[in-house]
C-alpha positions, 0 to 999 in steps of 0.5 A: 526494737524499731518503733514504727507506729511513732516514726509512722504518727512523726511523718503524719505530723509533718506531713500535716505541717508542711500541707497547712504551711503550703496553704498558710502561704496561698493565703498569704500571698492572696492577702498580701495582693489585696492589700497592696494593690487596694492601697495604690488605689485609694487615691482614685477612690478619695477623688472620686467615691462611689461616684467611681462606679457609677460614672461612665465617663473616663477622661483622664486628662480632666481626672475623670475616671468612671468604670461602670462602662469597663464593668458592663463591658466584663460582664456582658463579653464572658455572658456571651462567652458563657452562653456560647460556651457551655451547651458546646463543652457540656455536649463534648464531655458527654460525647467523650465519656457516654458515646465515642468508644475509646479509641475516639474518646482518648484522641479528643482528650488529647486535643481538648488539652492541648487546646487549653495551652494555646496562648491567649495572644494567638486566639485574640490574632486569629479574632483580629484576622478572622472574625473581625475581617472575614465575618464582618463582625467587627472589634466588638463585644460579639467578636470578644465573646466569641473569642473567649468562648473559644478559650474557656471551652477545653477548661469547661469540657474537661473539668466536665468530663472528669466530673461526669466520670464519677458517676458510678457505672452501677447507676448507669446500668440499672437505668439501661437495664430498666429500658431507658434510653441513653439520653434519659439514663443520662438526664436521669442519673448523669446529670444529677450526679455531676450537677454540682461539679459541673456549676464549678467548671463553669464558673472557673471558665467564667471567671477566666472570661472575666480575666482575660487580658490580651485576646480581649484587648485585641478585639473588643474595640476599645470604645470608652463610656459604651453601655450597650445591649448591641453585640456588634458595638465596640465596647471596653473591658476592665482587663482590656483597658488596664493593658491598653492605657497602663504604659501611659498613666500617671498618678491618679490614672494610674490609681483608677487602673488598679482600682479597676484591677481591685474591683475586678479581683472582687467581682472574681471572688464573689463569683467562687463564693458563689459556685462554692455554695451552689456545689456545696448545696448540691452535694447536700442534696445529693447526700440527702441531707 
């Protein structure tokens, strides 16, 4: 007689081990990346100390490497992108899930997914040829922020749409049955239910905006030492300066560029941790705990 229960238990254990192994491989790769780039960045940290993060002068011939302008440029352009992208993304997601009929919503979903697959260099070239010239924005923080916003809108929209669709139909129908308008139903049921997931979608978009390289390098202006709140001023970001200077970097200069990568890596992890904490807090509130 065949022991079906024993075979089922064996398959469950094998599946658990395979999935655990896959997770371990991901963590191993992440750890190896962190260890490798951190070791390669140590020379500049020994030379500059904490001044690497606080100095504003970046002069490879003089052996001076101040990362503060690039950290600022990365944060500034990402902030512009989020401010522009979030309202549009949320509006499109709500339109596709709550307003548009299925015959219109489905093509929009395909269009958003198609936009997400466009290579970043195409957006960058469009920014150089159109925004920088015809709209007189020049190569600046604002131009980079607009390009980054266009690039992250599909990501935030797709994730927001999936999160919003998890709202129980009973909650929405109950709110409408009580005489609320469509917007009152959305604000009272859909948005509170989806808050945690929406924060996660925005944070993923923020991570993409902070890490984008080619598009930002083409339109940001590549100005060194520029810390300003003027959006039309040229600047630079950590990914852009790495892409622009890596080919000619030697010794300490290359270590400084790797240190920028380490800094960006650490900031991205911090953003993800904050997003995870916000999402978990929202889930606990939703469960009433």
